[in-house]
C-alpha positions in Angstrom: 6.7 17.6 5.0 3.3 16.1 4.1 2.9 12.6 2.8 2.0 13.9 -0.7 5.4 15.5 -0.9 7.3 12.4 0.1 8.6 10.1 -2.6 7.8 6.6 -1.4 10.1 3.7 -2.4 8.7 0.3 -1.5 11.4 -2.3 -0.6 10.4 -5.8 -1.1 11.8 -9.3 -1.8 11.4 -12.9 -0.9 12.4 -14.6 2.3 16.1 -14.4 3.1 16.8 -12.2 0.1 18.4 -9.5 2.4 15.6 -6.8 2.8 16.8 -6.1 6.3 20.4 -5.6 5.3 19.4 -3.3 2.6 17.0 -1.2 4.6 19.6 -1.0 7.4 22.1 0.4 4.9 19.6 3.0 3.7 18.9 3.9 7.4 22.6 4.3 8.1 22.7 6.8 5.2 20.0 8.9 6.9 17.1 7.6 4.7 13.8 7.4 6.8 12.8 3.7 6.8 9.3 2.4 7.7 9.1 -1.3 8.1 5.6 -2.9 7.9 6.8 -6.1 9.6 7.7 -4.0 12.7 4.3 -2.3 12.5 2.5 -5.7 12.3 4.2 -6.7 15.5 3.4 -3.4 17.3 -0.3 -3.4 16.4 -0.8 -6.7 18.1 0.7 -5.7 21.4 -1.7 -5.9 24.4 -4.0 -3.0 24.5 -4.1 -2.5 20.8 -7.4 -2.7 18.9 -6.0 -5.2 16.3 -5.3 -7.8 19.2 -8.8 -7.3 20.6 -10.3 -8.0 17.1 -8.1 -11.2 16.7 -9.3 -12.5 20.1 -12.9 -11.8 19.0 -12.4 -13.4 15.6 -10.3 -16.4 16.6 -10.9 -17.0 20.3 -9.2 -16.2 23.6 -7.2 -19.4 23.2 -4.9 -17.5 20.6 -3.7 -15.3 23.6 -1.1 -16.5 26.0 -1.3 -16.2 29.8 0.4 -12.8 29.5 -2.3 -11.5 27.3 0.0 -11.4 24.2 -0.7 -13.0 20.9 0.4 -16.7 20.7 2.2 -16.4 17.5 3.2 -20.0 17.1 -0.4 -21.1 17.5 -1.6 -18.4 15.0 1.1 -19.4 12.5 0.1 -23.0 12.7 -3.6 -21.9 12.2 -3.1 -19.8 9.1 -0.6 -22.2 7.6 -3.2 -25.0 7.7 -6.1 -22.9 6.6 -6.4 -20.4 3.8 -9.6 -19.1 5.3 -8.0 -18.4 8.7 -5.1 -16.7 6.8 -7.6 -14.4 4.9 -9.5 -13.7 8.1 -6.2 -12.6 9.9 -5.2 -10.4 6.9 -8.6 -8.7 7.0 -7.7 -7.6 10.5 -4.0 -6.8 10.2 -3.7 -5.3 6.6 -6.0 -2.3 7.1 -4.3 -1.5 10.4 -0.8 -1.8 9.0 -1.6 0.3 6.0 -3.2 3.1 8.2 -0.3 3.1 10.5 2.2 3.2 7.5 0.3 6.0 6.1 0.3 7.9 9.3 4.1 7.5 9.6 4.8 8.6 6.0 2.8 11.7 6.7 5.1 12.6 9.6 8.4 12.3 7.5 10.3 15.5 6.9 12.4 14.3 4.0 12.2 14.1 0.2 11.8 10.4 0.1 11.6 7.3 2.3 11.9 3.6 2.2 8.7 1.5 3.0 9.6 -2.1 3.7 6.8 -4.4 2.6 8.0 -8.0 2.6 5.0 -9.4 0.9 4.1 -6.7 -1.5 2.2 -8.8 -4.1 0.2 -10.6 -1.3 -1.0 -7.3 0.1 -3.8 -5.6 -1.8 -4.1 -2.5 0.5 -1.1 -0.1 0.4 -0.3 3.5 0.8 0.7 5.5 -2.3 3.8 4.0 -4.1 6.1 5.9 -6.3 8.7 3.1 -6.9 9.3 -0.5 -6.1 12.7 -1.9 -5.3 13.0 -5.7 -5.3 15.9 -7.3 -3.5 16.6 -10.4 -5.3 18.7 -13.7 -5.1 18.3 -17.1 -6.8 15.9 -19.4 -5.0 18.7 -21.8 -4.2 20.3 -19.1 -2.2 17.1 -18.3 -0.4 16.7 -21.9 0.6 20.4 -22.2 1.8 20.0 -19.0 3.9 16.7 -20.1 5.4 18.0 -23.5 6.3 21.1 -21.9 8.0 19.1 -19.2 9.7 16.2 -21.2 11.0 18.0 -24.6 11.3 15.4 -26.3 9.3 15.4 -29.0 6.5 15.6 -28.3 2.8 12.0 -29.5 2.4 10.8 -27.2 5.2 12.6 -24.2 3.5 11.1 -25.0 0.2 7.6 -25.2 1.6 8.1 -21.6 3.0 9.1 -20.3 -0.4 6.2 -22.2 -2.1 3.8 -20.4 0.2 5.1 -17.0 -1.0 4.6 -15.3 -4.3 7.3 -16.6 -6.6 10.3 -14.8 -7.9 8.9 -14.1 -11.3 5.9 -12.4 -9.9 8.0 -10.2 -7.6 10.3 -9.2 -10.4 7.3 -8.2 -12.6 6.5 -5.5 -10.1 10.0 -4.1 -9.8 11.1 -0.7 -11.1 14.6 -1.5 -9.7 16.1 -4.8 -8.9 19.0 -5.1 -6.4 21.1 -8.3 -6.8 22.1 -9.4 -3.2 24.0 -12.4 -4.1 27.4 -10.8 -4.0 29.6 -9.4 -1.1 28.6 -6.8 1.4 30.9 -4.3 -0.3 29.0 -4.8 -3.6 25.7 -4.3 -1.7 26.9 -1.1 -0.2 27.9 0.2 -3.6 24.4 -0.7 -5.0 22.7 1.0 -2.2 24.9 4.1 -2.7 23.8 4.3 -6.4 20.2 3.8 -5.6 20.3 6.5 -3.0 21.6 9.0 -5.5 19.0 7.8 -8.0 16.1 8.1 -5.6 17.2 11.5 -4.5 17.1 12.8 -8.1 13.7 11.1 -8.8 12.3 12.6 -5.5 13.4 16.1 -6.3 12.1 15.7 -9.9 8.7 14.5 -8.6 8.4 17.5 -6.3 8.6 19.8 -9.4 6.2 17.7 -11.5 4.0 15.6 -9.1 2.9 12.2 -10.4 1.5 9.3 -8.4 2.4 5.7 -9.1 0.3 2.8 -7.9 1.2 -0.9 -7.9 -0.5 -3.2 -10.2 -3.3 -5.1 -8.6 
């Protein structure tokens, strides 16, 4: 099934909102899932063109002794310099999009989930038919990040502040999944969305219409 025939649902949300839990539930139900975070890790493995570009742009000191990207050093560099962050994105984003596009084209299913953690920070994306935002209150995000990463509330707040805020994410949403409840409630919500997207995908096949995200 060609990409143009595959209905693409982008799954996004803030840090610790539960995107992985939701995408895993869709995958368990047989829905193809493409995760751009995983692609981002794969394209900077040794031997990949993107890693070579990073070394040329930032210097060999950003590679470890094993030839792999020194992620900690890179995180520190881009966190302290917007220019460095923009430079890295200029290398990674086109490569991520190209690979996501390629994987969508290989899907033999009516619809798929494309996980894009930082949707509003990414200007280049494959075709999007629908946007699903996994949402929780910011206080819940902070508590989860503190517990997950063993960091202070101030550090967790800084991470949230560096991302697009909740209001901006929700403004992009066609569907919002509240993930502040129990696992059973989450499973029920995913089941309902699966039925909904199957209907929408089948409808789109009979009357094709592309949807693009707002810039």
